[in-house]
PDB file of N, CA, C and O in Angstrom:
ATOM      1  N   MET A   1      15.861  10.645  -8.960  1.00  0.00           N
ATOM      2  CA  MET A   1      14.714  11.013  -9.766  1.00  0.00           C
ATOM      3  C   MET A   1      13.690  11.695  -8.867  1.00  0.00           C
ATOM      4  O   MET A   1      13.679  11.491  -7.653  1.00  0.00           O
ATOM      5  N   ASN A   2      12.856  12.483  -9.461  1.00  0.00           N
ATOM      6  CA  ASN A   2      11.829  13.157  -8.679  1.00  0.00           C
ATOM      7  C   ASN A   2      10.551  12.331  -8.644  1.00  0.00           C
ATOM      8  O   ASN A   2      10.272  11.536  -9.542  1.00  0.00           O
ATOM      9  N   GLY A   3       9.792  12.542  -7.590  1.00  0.00           N
ATOM     10  CA  GLY A   3       8.545  11.803  -7.433  1.00  0.00           C
ATOM     11  C   GLY A   3       7.466  12.330  -8.352  1.00  0.00           C
ATOM     12  O   GLY A   3       7.295  13.541  -8.489  1.00  0.00           O
ATOM     13  N   MET A   4       6.758  11.448  -8.966  1.00  0.00           N
ATOM     14  CA  MET A   4       5.678  11.841  -9.854  1.00  0.00           C
ATOM     15  C   MET A   4       4.468  10.960  -9.589  1.00  0.00           C
ATOM     16  O   MET A   4       3.804  10.488 -10.512  1.00  0.00           O
ATOM     17  N   SER A   5       4.200  10.750  -8.304  1.00  0.00           N
ATOM     18  CA  SER A   5       3.098   9.890  -7.895  1.00  0.00           C
ATOM     19  C   SER A   5       2.192  10.644  -6.949  1.00  0.00           C
ATOM     20  O   SER A   5       2.578  11.650  -6.353  1.00  0.00           O
ATOM     21  N   VAL A   6       0.976  10.134  -6.826  1.00  0.00           N
ATOM     22  CA  VAL A   6       0.011  10.733  -5.913  1.00  0.00           C
ATOM     23  C   VAL A   6      -0.782   9.611  -5.251  1.00  0.00           C
ATOM     24  O   VAL A   6      -1.133   8.616  -5.886  1.00  0.00           O
ATOM     25  N   ASP A   7      -1.056   9.796  -3.964  1.00  0.00           N
ATOM     26  CA  ASP A   7      -1.941   8.901  -3.220  1.00  0.00           C
ATOM     27  C   ASP A   7      -3.184   9.709  -2.886  1.00  0.00           C
ATOM     28  O   ASP A   7      -3.079  10.801  -2.328  1.00  0.00           O
ATOM     29  N   LEU A   8      -4.355   9.189  -3.219  1.00  0.00           N
ATOM     30  CA  LEU A   8      -5.566   9.958  -2.974  1.00  0.00           C
ATOM     31  C   LEU A   8      -6.779   9.068  -2.792  1.00  0.00           C
ATOM     32  O   LEU A   8      -6.751   7.871  -3.077  1.00  0.00           O
ATOM     33  N   THR A   9      -7.848   9.688  -2.308  1.00  0.00           N
ATOM     34  CA  THR A   9      -9.130   9.018  -2.156  1.00  0.00           C
ATOM     35  C   THR A   9     -10.215   9.962  -2.651  1.00  0.00           C
ATOM     36  O   THR A   9      -9.919  11.051  -3.142  1.00  0.00           O
ATOM     37  N   LEU A  10     -11.457   9.551  -2.524  1.00  0.00           N
ATOM     38  CA  LEU A  10     -12.598  10.358  -2.940  1.00  0.00           C
ATOM     39  C   LEU A  10     -13.323  10.904  -1.717  1.00  0.00           C
ATOM     40  O   LEU A  10     -13.391  10.251  -0.675  1.00  0.00           O
ATOM     41  N   LEU A  11     -13.864  12.113  -1.860  1.00  0.00           N
ATOM     42  CA  LEU A  11     -14.664  12.739  -0.813  1.00  0.00           C
ATOM     43  C   LEU A  11     -16.049  13.043  -1.353  1.00  0.00           C
ATOM     44  O   LEU A  11     -16.225  13.243  -2.555  1.00  0.00           O
ATOM     45  N   ASP A  12     -17.036  13.076  -0.460  1.00  0.00           N
ATOM     46  CA  ASP A  12     -18.370  13.500  -0.880  1.00  0.00           C
ATOM     47  C   ASP A  12     -18.462  15.020  -0.809  1.00  0.00           C
ATOM     48  O   ASP A  12     -17.478  15.681  -0.477  1.00  0.00           O
ATOM     49  N   LYS A  13     -19.620  15.579  -1.115  1.00  0.00           N
ATOM     50  CA  LYS A  13     -19.797  17.034  -1.158  1.00  0.00           C
ATOM     51  C   LYS A  13     -19.538  17.710   0.177  1.00  0.00           C
ATOM     52  O   LYS A  13     -19.201  18.893   0.219  1.00  0.00           O
ATOM     53  N   SER A  14     -19.693  16.967   1.270  1.00  0.00           N
ATOM     54  CA  SER A  14     -19.470  17.564   2.595  1.00  0.00           C
ATOM     55  C   SER A  14     -18.046  17.335   3.099  1.00  0.00           C
ATOM     56  O   SER A  14     -17.726  17.693   4.232  1.00  0.00           O
ATOM     57  N   GLY A  15     -17.196  16.745   2.273  1.00  0.00           N
ATOM     58  CA  GLY A  15     -15.802  16.542   2.644  1.00  0.00           C
ATOM     59  C   GLY A  15     -15.517  15.246   3.376  1.00  0.00           C
ATOM     60  O   GLY A  15     -14.410  15.050   3.879  1.00  0.00           O
ATOM     61  N   GLN A  16     -16.494  14.362   3.443  1.00  0.00           N
ATOM     62  CA  GLN A  16     -16.308  13.073   4.101  1.00  0.00           C
ATOM     63  C   GLN A  16     -15.752  12.052   3.102  1.00  0.00           C
ATOM     64  O   GLN A  16     -16.174  12.008   1.947  1.00  0.00           O
ATOM     65  N   GLU A  17     -14.808  11.240   3.560  1.00  0.00           N
ATOM     66  CA  GLU A  17     -14.244  10.215   2.686  1.00  0.00           C
ATOM     67  C   GLU A  17     -15.310   9.196   2.299  1.00  0.00           C
ATOM     68  O   GLU A  17     -16.121   8.774   3.124  1.00  0.00           O
ATOM     69  N   LEU A  18     -15.290   8.812   1.028  1.00  0.00           N
ATOM     70  CA  LEU A  18     -16.189   7.760   0.567  1.00  0.00           C
ATOM     71  C   LEU A  18     -15.655   6.401   1.007  1.00  0.00           C
ATOM     72  O   LEU A  18     -14.470   6.250   1.306  1.00  0.00           O
ATOM     73  N   PHE A  19     -16.539   5.431   1.039  1.00  0.00           N
ATOM     74  CA  PHE A  19     -16.213   4.059   1.427  1.00  0.00           C
ATOM     75  C   PHE A  19     -15.310   3.447   0.362  1.00  0.00           C
ATOM     76  O   PHE A  19     -15.686   3.373  -0.808  1.00  0.00           O
ATOM     77  N   MET A  20     -14.125   3.011   0.764  1.00  0.00           N
ATOM     78  CA  MET A  20     -13.158   2.428  -0.149  1.00  0.00           C
ATOM     79  C   MET A  20     -12.811   1.011   0.339  1.00  0.00           C
ATOM     80  O   MET A  20     -13.154   0.651   1.465  1.00  0.00           O
ATOM     81  N   PRO A  21     -12.139   0.207  -0.490  1.00  0.00           N
ATOM     82  CA  PRO A  21     -11.884  -1.188  -0.137  1.00  0.00           C
ATOM     83  C   PRO A  21     -11.094  -1.400   1.161  1.00  0.00           C
ATOM     84  O   PRO A  21     -11.324  -2.375   1.876  1.00  0.00           O
ATOM     85  N   THR A  22     -10.174  -0.496   1.460  1.00  0.00           N
ATOM     86  CA  THR A  22      -9.378  -0.590   2.690  1.00  0.00           C
ATOM     87  C   THR A  22      -9.079   0.821   3.165  1.00  0.00           C
ATOM     88  O   THR A  22      -9.433   1.802   2.510  1.00  0.00           O
ATOM     89  N   GLY A  23      -8.430   0.908   4.303  1.00  0.00           N
ATOM     90  CA  GLY A  23      -7.886   2.178   4.738  1.00  0.00           C
ATOM     91  C   GLY A  23      -6.650   2.505   3.916  1.00  0.00           C
ATOM     92  O   GLY A  23      -6.111   1.648   3.216  1.00  0.00           O
ATOM     93  N   PHE A  24      -6.210   3.743   4.009  1.00  0.00           N
ATOM     94  CA  PHE A  24      -5.010   4.190   3.311  1.00  0.00           C
ATOM     95  C   PHE A  24      -3.786   3.450   3.858  1.00  0.00           C
ATOM     96  O   PHE A  24      -3.646   3.280   5.069  1.00  0.00           O
ATOM     97  N   ASP A  25      -2.918   3.021   2.971  1.00  0.00           N
ATOM     98  CA  ASP A  25      -1.698   2.290   3.308  1.00  0.00           C
ATOM     99  C   ASP A  25      -1.965   0.990   4.058  1.00  0.00           C
ATOM    100  O   ASP A  25      -1.134   0.549   4.853  1.00  0.00           O
ATOM    101  N   GLU A  26      -3.103   0.384   3.813  1.00  0.00           N
ATOM    102  CA  GLU A  26      -3.379  -0.948   4.359  1.00  0.00           C
ATOM    103  C   GLU A  26      -3.002  -1.946   3.281  1.00  0.00           C
ATOM    104  O   GLU A  26      -3.737  -2.124   2.309  1.00  0.00           O
ATOM    105  N   PHE A  27      -1.884  -2.583   3.444  1.00  0.00           N
ATOM    106  CA  PHE A  27      -1.321  -3.420   2.391  1.00  0.00           C
ATOM    107  C   PHE A  27      -1.788  -4.872   2.494  1.00  0.00           C
ATOM    108  O   PHE A  27      -0.995  -5.786   2.718  1.00  0.00           O
ATOM    109  N   THR A  28      -3.087  -5.055   2.325  1.00  0.00           N
ATOM    110  CA  THR A  28      -3.670  -6.395   2.309  1.00  0.00           C
ATOM    111  C   THR A  28      -4.162  -6.688   0.897  1.00  0.00           C
ATOM    112  O   THR A  28      -4.125  -5.816   0.028  1.00  0.00           O
ATOM    113  N   GLU A  29      -4.619  -7.906   0.671  1.00  0.00           N
ATOM    114  CA  GLU A  29      -5.132  -8.247  -0.661  1.00  0.00           C
ATOM    115  C   GLU A  29      -6.320  -7.356  -1.038  1.00  0.00           C
ATOM    116  O   GLU A  29      -6.523  -7.075  -2.219  1.00  0.00           O
ATOM    117  N   ASN A  30      -7.094  -6.917  -0.070  1.00  0.00           N
ATOM    118  CA  ASN A  30      -8.240  -6.065  -0.382  1.00  0.00           C
ATOM    119  C   ASN A  30      -7.837  -4.695  -0.924  1.00  0.00           C
ATOM    120  O   ASN A  30      -8.666  -3.995  -1.505  1.00  0.00           O
ATOM    121  N   ALA A  31      -6.580  -4.305  -0.743  1.00  0.00           N
ATOM    122  CA  ALA A  31      -6.109  -3.045  -1.314  1.00  0.00           C
ATOM    123  C   ALA A  31      -5.897  -3.153  -2.821  1.00  0.00           C
ATOM    124  O   ALA A  31      -5.851  -2.143  -3.522  1.00  0.00           O
ATOM    125  N   HIS A  32      -5.768  -4.377  -3.312  1.00  0.00           N
ATOM    126  CA  HIS A  32      -5.570  -4.603  -4.747  1.00  0.00           C
ATOM    127  C   HIS A  32      -6.866  -4.252  -5.461  1.00  0.00           C
ATOM    128  O   HIS A  32      -7.890  -4.889  -5.216  1.00  0.00           O
ATOM    129  N   PRO A  33      -6.846  -3.252  -6.341  1.00  0.00           N
ATOM    130  CA  PRO A  33      -8.095  -2.779  -6.939  1.00  0.00           C
ATOM    131  C   PRO A  33      -8.838  -3.796  -7.797  1.00  0.00           C
ATOM    132  O   PRO A  33     -10.046  -3.663  -7.994  1.00  0.00           O
ATOM    133  N   LEU A  34      -8.150  -4.794  -8.304  1.00  0.00           N
ATOM    134  CA  LEU A  34      -8.809  -5.759  -9.176  1.00  0.00           C
ATOM    135  C   LEU A  34      -9.017  -7.128  -8.525  1.00  0.00           C
ATOM    136  O   LEU A  34      -9.706  -7.976  -9.093  1.00  0.00           O
ATOM    137  N   LYS A  35      -8.439  -7.360  -7.352  1.00  0.00           N
ATOM    138  CA  LYS A  35      -8.575  -8.649  -6.678  1.00  0.00           C
ATOM    139  C   LYS A  35      -9.326  -8.548  -5.358  1.00  0.00           C
ATOM    140  O   LYS A  35      -9.582  -9.562  -4.708  1.00  0.00           O
ATOM    141  N   SER A  36      -9.671  -7.352  -4.968  1.00  0.00           N
ATOM    142  CA  SER A  36     -10.285  -7.123  -3.664  1.00  0.00           C
ATOM    143  C   SER A  36     -11.614  -7.855  -3.515  1.00  0.00           C
ATOM    144  O   SER A  36     -12.362  -8.022  -4.478  1.00  0.00           O
ATOM    145  N   ARG A  37     -11.888  -8.283  -2.294  1.00  0.00           N
ATOM    146  CA  ARG A  37     -13.184  -8.889  -1.954  1.00  0.00           C
ATOM    147  C   ARG A  37     -13.987  -7.930  -1.081  1.00  0.00           C
ATOM    148  O   ARG A  37     -14.847  -8.354  -0.309  1.00  0.00           O
ATOM    149  N   ALA A  38     -13.706  -6.656  -1.207  1.00  0.00           N
ATOM    150  CA  ALA A  38     -14.400  -5.631  -0.433  1.00  0.00           C
ATOM    151  C   ALA A  38     -15.857  -5.535  -0.888  1.00  0.00           C
ATOM    152  O   ALA A  38     -16.210  -6.059  -1.945  1.00  0.00           O
ATOM    153  N   PRO A  39     -16.698  -4.874  -0.103  1.00  0.00           N
ATOM    154  CA  PRO A  39     -18.097  -4.696  -0.499  1.00  0.00           C
ATOM    155  C   PRO A  39     -18.229  -3.944  -1.829  1.00  0.00           C
ATOM    156  O   PRO A  39     -17.364  -3.152  -2.204  1.00  0.00           O
ATOM    157  N   LYS A  40     -19.326  -4.211  -2.523  1.00  0.00           N
ATOM    158  CA  LYS A  40     -19.567  -3.624  -3.848  1.00  0.00           C
ATOM    159  C   LYS A  40     -19.440  -2.108  -3.857  1.00  0.00           C
ATOM    160  O   LYS A  40     -18.830  -1.552  -4.770  1.00  0.00           O
ATOM    161  N   GLU A  41     -19.997  -1.430  -2.872  1.00  0.00           N
ATOM    162  CA  GLU A  41     -19.919   0.036  -2.836  1.00  0.00           C
ATOM    163  C   GLU A  41     -18.464   0.509  -2.802  1.00  0.00           C
ATOM    164  O   GLU A  41     -18.102   1.452  -3.504  1.00  0.00           O
ATOM    165  N   ALA A  42     -17.646  -0.135  -2.000  1.00  0.00           N
ATOM    166  CA  ALA A  42     -16.233   0.234  -1.900  1.00  0.00           C
ATOM    167  C   ALA A  42     -15.514  -0.019  -3.225  1.00  0.00           C
ATOM    168  O   ALA A  42     -14.723   0.810  -3.676  1.00  0.00           O
ATOM    169  N   LEU A  43     -15.790  -1.158  -3.838  1.00  0.00           N
ATOM    170  CA  LEU A  43     -15.167  -1.480  -5.127  1.00  0.00           C
ATOM    171  C   LEU A  43     -15.619  -0.520  -6.216  1.00  0.00           C
ATOM    172  O   LEU A  43     -14.811  -0.090  -7.040  1.00  0.00           O
ATOM    173  N   ASP A  44     -16.899  -0.181  -6.226  1.00  0.00           N
ATOM    174  CA  ASP A  44     -17.399   0.781  -7.216  1.00  0.00           C
ATOM    175  C   ASP A  44     -16.682   2.118  -7.076  1.00  0.00           C
ATOM    176  O   ASP A  44     -16.317   2.731  -8.079  1.00  0.00           O
ATOM    177  N   ASN A  45     -16.478   2.573  -5.848  1.00  0.00           N
ATOM    178  CA  ASN A  45     -15.774   3.843  -5.621  1.00  0.00           C
ATOM    179  C   ASN A  45     -14.329   3.759  -6.088  1.00  0.00           C
ATOM    180  O   ASN A  45     -13.832   4.679  -6.737  1.00  0.00           O
ATOM    181  N   ALA A  46     -13.651   2.664  -5.762  1.00  0.00           N
ATOM    182  CA  ALA A  46     -12.255   2.497  -6.173  1.00  0.00           C
ATOM    183  C   ALA A  46     -12.135   2.408  -7.693  1.00  0.00           C
ATOM    184  O   ALA A  46     -11.195   2.953  -8.272  1.00  0.00           O
ATOM    185  N   HIS A  47     -13.071   1.731  -8.337  1.00  0.00           N
ATOM    186  CA  HIS A  47     -13.034   1.620  -9.799  1.00  0.00           C
ATOM    187  C   HIS A  47     -13.336   2.961 -10.461  1.00  0.00           C
ATOM    188  O   HIS A  47     -12.768   3.278 -11.506  1.00  0.00           O
ATOM    189  N   TYR A  48     -14.222   3.746  -9.864  1.00  0.00           N
ATOM    190  CA  TYR A  48     -14.494   5.086 -10.389  1.00  0.00           C
ATOM    191  C   TYR A  48     -13.228   5.948 -10.311  1.00  0.00           C
ATOM    192  O   TYR A  48     -12.857   6.601 -11.286  1.00  0.00           O
ATOM    193  N   LEU A  49     -12.570   5.944  -9.149  1.00  0.00           N
ATOM    194  CA  LEU A  49     -11.330   6.702  -8.982  1.00  0.00           C
ATOM    195  C   LEU A  49     -10.307   6.255 -10.027  1.00  0.00           C
ATOM    196  O   LEU A  49      -9.648   7.093 -10.643  1.00  0.00           O
ATOM    197  N   ARG A  50     -10.174   4.971 -10.227  1.00  0.00           N
ATOM    198  CA  ARG A  50      -9.230   4.425 -11.207  1.00  0.00           C
ATOM    199  C   ARG A  50      -9.549   4.910 -12.622  1.00  0.00           C
ATOM    200  O   ARG A  50      -8.651   5.316 -13.360  1.00  0.00           O
ATOM    201  N   ARG A  51     -10.827   4.868 -12.997  1.00  0.00           N
ATOM    202  CA  ARG A  51     -11.232   5.327 -14.344  1.00  0.00           C
ATOM    203  C   ARG A  51     -10.898   6.805 -14.546  1.00  0.00           C
ATOM    204  O   ARG A  51     -10.349   7.186 -15.580  1.00  0.00           O
ATOM    205  N   VAL A  52     -11.227   7.626 -13.565  1.00  0.00           N
ATOM    206  CA  VAL A  52     -10.968   9.066 -13.678  1.00  0.00           C
ATOM    207  C   VAL A  52      -9.474   9.332 -13.816  1.00  0.00           C
ATOM    208  O   VAL A  52      -9.053  10.116 -14.667  1.00  0.00           O
ATOM    209  N   MET A  53      -8.677   8.680 -12.982  1.00  0.00           N
ATOM    210  CA  MET A  53      -7.233   8.913 -13.030  1.00  0.00           C
ATOM    211  C   MET A  53      -6.636   8.426 -14.352  1.00  0.00           C
ATOM    212  O   MET A  53      -5.737   9.073 -14.889  1.00  0.00           O
ATOM    213  N   LEU A  54      -7.111   7.316 -14.876  1.00  0.00           N
ATOM    214  CA  LEU A  54      -6.655   6.857 -16.190  1.00  0.00           C
ATOM    215  C   LEU A  54      -7.008   7.867 -17.275  1.00  0.00           C
ATOM    216  O   LEU A  54      -6.195   8.137 -18.159  1.00  0.00           O
ATOM    217  N   GLU A  55      -8.211   8.425 -17.213  1.00  0.00           N
ATOM    218  CA  GLU A  55      -8.659   9.392 -18.218  1.00  0.00           C
ATOM    219  C   GLU A  55      -7.795  10.645 -18.245  1.00  0.00           C
ATOM    220  O   GLU A  55      -7.663  11.277 -19.294  1.00  0.00           O
ATOM    221  N   ILE A  56      -7.204  11.017 -17.114  1.00  0.00           N
ATOM    222  CA  ILE A  56      -6.392  12.240 -17.088  1.00  0.00           C
ATOM    223  C   ILE A  56      -4.891  11.949 -17.166  1.00  0.00           C
ATOM    224  O   ILE A  56      -4.070  12.839 -16.944  1.00  0.00           O
ATOM    225  N   GLY A  57      -4.537  10.697 -17.484  1.00  0.00           N
ATOM    226  CA  GLY A  57      -3.147  10.390 -17.796  1.00  0.00           C
ATOM    227  C   GLY A  57      -2.325   9.752 -16.702  1.00  0.00           C
ATOM    228  O   GLY A  57      -1.105   9.662 -16.834  1.00  0.00           O
ATOM    229  N   PHE A  58      -2.950   9.304 -15.620  1.00  0.00           N
ATOM    230  CA  PHE A  58      -2.206   8.633 -14.570  1.00  0.00           C
ATOM    231  C   PHE A  58      -2.271   7.116 -14.755  1.00  0.00           C
ATOM    232  O   PHE A  58      -3.243   6.588 -15.294  1.00  0.00           O
ATOM    233  N   THR A  59      -1.243   6.438 -14.309  1.00  0.00           N
ATOM    234  CA  THR A  59      -1.179   4.986 -14.362  1.00  0.00           C
ATOM    235  C   THR A  59      -1.478   4.451 -12.966  1.00  0.00           C
ATOM    236  O   THR A  59      -0.787   4.806 -12.011  1.00  0.00           O
ATOM    237  N   PRO A  60      -2.492   3.606 -12.834  1.00  0.00           N
ATOM    238  CA  PRO A  60      -2.836   3.101 -11.502  1.00  0.00           C
ATOM    239  C   PRO A  60      -1.887   2.001 -11.040  1.00  0.00           C
ATOM    240  O   PRO A  60      -1.301   1.271 -11.839  1.00  0.00           O
ATOM    241  N   SER A  61      -1.762   1.916  -9.736  1.00  0.00           N
ATOM    242  CA  SER A  61      -1.024   0.809  -9.127  1.00  0.00           C
ATOM    243  C   SER A  61      -1.883  -0.448  -9.229  1.00  0.00           C
ATOM    244  O   SER A  61      -3.111  -0.369  -9.184  1.00  0.00           O
ATOM    245  N   ASN A  62      -1.254  -1.584  -9.363  1.00  0.00           N
ATOM    246  CA  ASN A  62      -2.004  -2.834  -9.378  1.00  0.00           C
ATOM    247  C   ASN A  62      -2.124  -3.459  -8.002  1.00  0.00           C
ATOM    248  O   ASN A  62      -2.739  -4.515  -7.853  1.00  0.00           O
ATOM    249  N   THR A  63      -1.541  -2.817  -6.984  1.00  0.00           N
ATOM    250  CA  THR A  63      -1.610  -3.371  -5.630  1.00  0.00           C
ATOM    251  C   THR A  63      -2.224  -2.420  -4.613  1.00  0.00           C
ATOM    252  O   THR A  63      -2.533  -2.838  -3.497  1.00  0.00           O
ATOM    253  N   GLU A  64      -2.411  -1.145  -4.971  1.00  0.00           N
ATOM    254  CA  GLU A  64      -2.940  -0.144  -4.045  1.00  0.00           C
ATOM    255  C   GLU A  64      -3.995   0.700  -4.760  1.00  0.00           C
ATOM    256  O   GLU A  64      -3.666   1.393  -5.722  1.00  0.00           O
ATOM    257  N   TRP A  65      -5.245   0.661  -4.318  1.00  0.00           N
ATOM    258  CA  TRP A  65      -6.312   1.408  -4.984  1.00  0.00           C
ATOM    259  C   TRP A  65      -6.056   2.917  -4.935  1.00  0.00           C
ATOM    260  O   TRP A  65      -6.593   3.636  -5.778  1.00  0.00           O
ATOM    261  N   TRP A  66      -5.277   3.422  -4.006  1.00  0.00           N
ATOM    262  CA  TRP A  66      -5.074   4.858  -3.776  1.00  0.00           C
ATOM    263  C   TRP A  66      -3.859   5.437  -4.500  1.00  0.00           C
ATOM    264  O   TRP A  66      -3.693   6.657  -4.501  1.00  0.00           O
ATOM    265  N   HIS A  67      -3.006   4.622  -5.114  1.00  0.00           N
ATOM    266  CA  HIS A  67      -1.724   5.082  -5.644  1.00  0.00           C
ATOM    267  C   HIS A  67      -1.742   5.166  -7.170  1.00  0.00           C
ATOM    268  O   HIS A  67      -2.138   4.226  -7.858  1.00  0.00           O
ATOM    269  N   PHE A  68      -1.297   6.331  -7.682  1.00  0.00           N
ATOM    270  CA  PHE A  68      -1.262   6.572  -9.119  1.00  0.00           C
ATOM    271  C   PHE A  68       0.044   7.266  -9.493  1.00  0.00           C
ATOM    272  O   PHE A  68       0.555   8.102  -8.748  1.00  0.00           O
ATOM    273  N   ASN A  69       0.571   6.905 -10.659  1.00  0.00           N
ATOM    274  CA  ASN A  69       1.805   7.502 -11.169  1.00  0.00           C
ATOM    275  C   ASN A  69       1.491   8.341 -12.406  1.00  0.00           C
ATOM    276  O   ASN A  69       0.605   8.009 -13.193  1.00  0.00           O
ATOM    277  N   ASP A  70       2.230   9.425 -12.558  1.00  0.00           N
ATOM    278  CA  ASP A  70       2.086  10.274 -13.730  1.00  0.00           C
ATOM    279  C   ASP A  70       2.475   9.456 -14.952  1.00  0.00           C
ATOM    280  O   ASP A  70       3.610   8.989 -15.055  1.00  0.00           O
ATOM    281  N   GLY A  71       1.551   9.284 -15.865  1.00  0.00           N
ATOM    282  CA  GLY A  71       1.805   8.489 -17.057  1.00  0.00           C
ATOM    283  C   GLY A  71       2.113   9.319 -18.285  1.00  0.00           C
ATOM    284  O   GLY A  71       2.269   8.770 -19.376  1.00  0.00           O
ATOM    285  N   ILE A  72       2.206  10.643 -18.132  1.00  0.00           N
ATOM    286  CA  ILE A  72       2.428  11.519 -19.276  1.00  0.00           C
ATOM    287  C   ILE A  72       3.846  12.091 -19.289  1.00  0.00           C
ATOM    288  O   ILE A  72       4.536  12.042 -20.307  1.00  0.00           O
ATOM    289  N   HIS A  73       4.268  12.629 -18.155  1.00  0.00           N
ATOM    290  CA  HIS A  73       5.570  13.287 -18.086  1.00  0.00           C
ATOM    291  C   HIS A  73       6.661  12.302 -17.705  1.00  0.00           C
ATOM    292  O   HIS A  73       6.412  11.299 -17.036  1.00  0.00           O
ATOM    293  N   LYS A  74       7.866  12.606 -18.139  1.00  0.00           N
ATOM    294  CA  LYS A  74       9.007  11.771 -17.788  1.00  0.00           C
ATOM    295  C   LYS A  74       9.711  12.389 -16.585  1.00  0.00           C
ATOM    296  O   LYS A  74       9.911  13.602 -16.531  1.00  0.00           O
ATOM    297  N   PRO A  75      10.087  11.547 -15.619  1.00  0.00           N
ATOM    298  CA  PRO A  75      10.813  12.090 -14.471  1.00  0.00           C
ATOM    299  C   PRO A  75      12.177  12.610 -14.883  1.00  0.00           C
ATOM    300  O   PRO A  75      12.787  12.108 -15.828  1.00  0.00           O
ATOM    301  N   VAL A  76      12.642  13.600 -14.181  1.00  0.00           N
ATOM    302  CA  VAL A  76      13.971  14.158 -14.435  1.00  0.00           C
ATOM    303  C   VAL A  76      14.793  14.019 -13.163  1.00  0.00           C
ATOM    304  O   VAL A  76      14.262  14.024 -12.053  1.00  0.00           O
ATOM    305  N   ALA A  77      16.080  13.897 -13.349  1.00  0.00           N
ATOM    306  CA  ALA A  77      16.969  13.754 -12.196  1.00  0.00           C
ATOM    307  C   ALA A  77      17.014  15.071 -11.403  1.00  0.00           C
ATOM    308  O   ALA A  77      16.974  16.163 -11.970  1.00  0.00           O
ATOM    309  N   TYR A  78      17.098  14.929 -10.090  1.00  0.00           N
ATOM    310  CA  TYR A  78      17.269  16.117  -9.248  1.00  0.00           C
ATOM    311  C   TYR A  78      18.656  16.709  -9.492  1.00  0.00           C
ATOM    312  O   TYR A  78      19.612  15.991  -9.786  1.00  0.00           O
ATOM    313  N   SER A  79      18.744  18.011  -9.364  1.00  0.00           N
ATOM    314  CA  SER A  79      20.039  18.670  -9.414  1.00  0.00           C
ATOM    315  C   SER A  79      20.628  18.624  -8.024  1.00  0.00           C
ATOM    316  O   SER A  79      19.919  18.824  -7.038  1.00  0.00           O
ATOM    317  N   ASP A  80      21.885  18.370  -7.939  1.00  0.00           N
ATOM    318  CA  ASP A  80      22.584  18.346  -6.658  1.00  0.00           C
ATOM    319  C   ASP A  80      23.621  19.452  -6.693  1.00  0.00           C
ATOM    320  O   ASP A  80      24.808  19.204  -6.907  1.00  0.00           O
ATOM    321  N   LEU A  81      23.159  20.677  -6.480  1.00  0.00           N
ATOM    322  CA  LEU A  81      24.048  21.832  -6.569  1.00  0.00           C
ATOM    323  C   LEU A  81      24.421  22.319  -5.195  1.00  0.00           C
ATOM    324  O   LEU A  81      23.589  22.335  -4.288  1.00  0.00           O
ATOM    325  N   LEU A  82      25.654  22.710  -5.033  1.00  0.00           N
ATOM    326  CA  LEU A  82      26.102  23.320  -3.800  1.00  0.00           C
ATOM    327  C   LEU A  82      26.329  24.780  -4.094  1.00  0.00           C
ATOM    328  O   LEU A  82      27.246  25.125  -4.839  1.00  0.00           O
ATOM    329  N   LEU A  83      25.523  25.636  -3.530  1.00  0.00           N
ATOM    330  CA  LEU A  83      25.644  27.077  -3.761  1.00  0.00           C
ATOM    331  C   LEU A  83      26.518  27.681  -2.683  1.00  0.00           C
ATOM    332  O   LEU A  83      26.358  27.374  -1.501  1.00  0.00           O
ATOM    333  N   LYS A  84      27.446  28.543  -3.085  1.00  0.00           N
ATOM    334  CA  LYS A  84      28.349  29.196  -2.122  1.00  0.00           C
ATOM    335  C   LYS A  84      28.063  30.666  -2.061  1.00  0.00           C
ATOM    336  O   LYS A  84      28.715  31.392  -1.310  1.00  0.00           O
TER     337      LYS A  84
END
């Protein structure tokens, strides 16, 4: 199957990453968007990202604040063709 996921974060107007609950690919409990004990600012940013991605049709991960799956399109199998 083909990948239909995206990992992302938020940036400010100057291109600096906003404060998020954890670093990217930090697989601790604080990465969980709904169980994290991160500071309020970080949680607010992660919840904003989650709301925006839900509004445009992505399904959020329940264990990683940065990971979203395409919730609209269906994955299709890759073609395995040998061209001669």
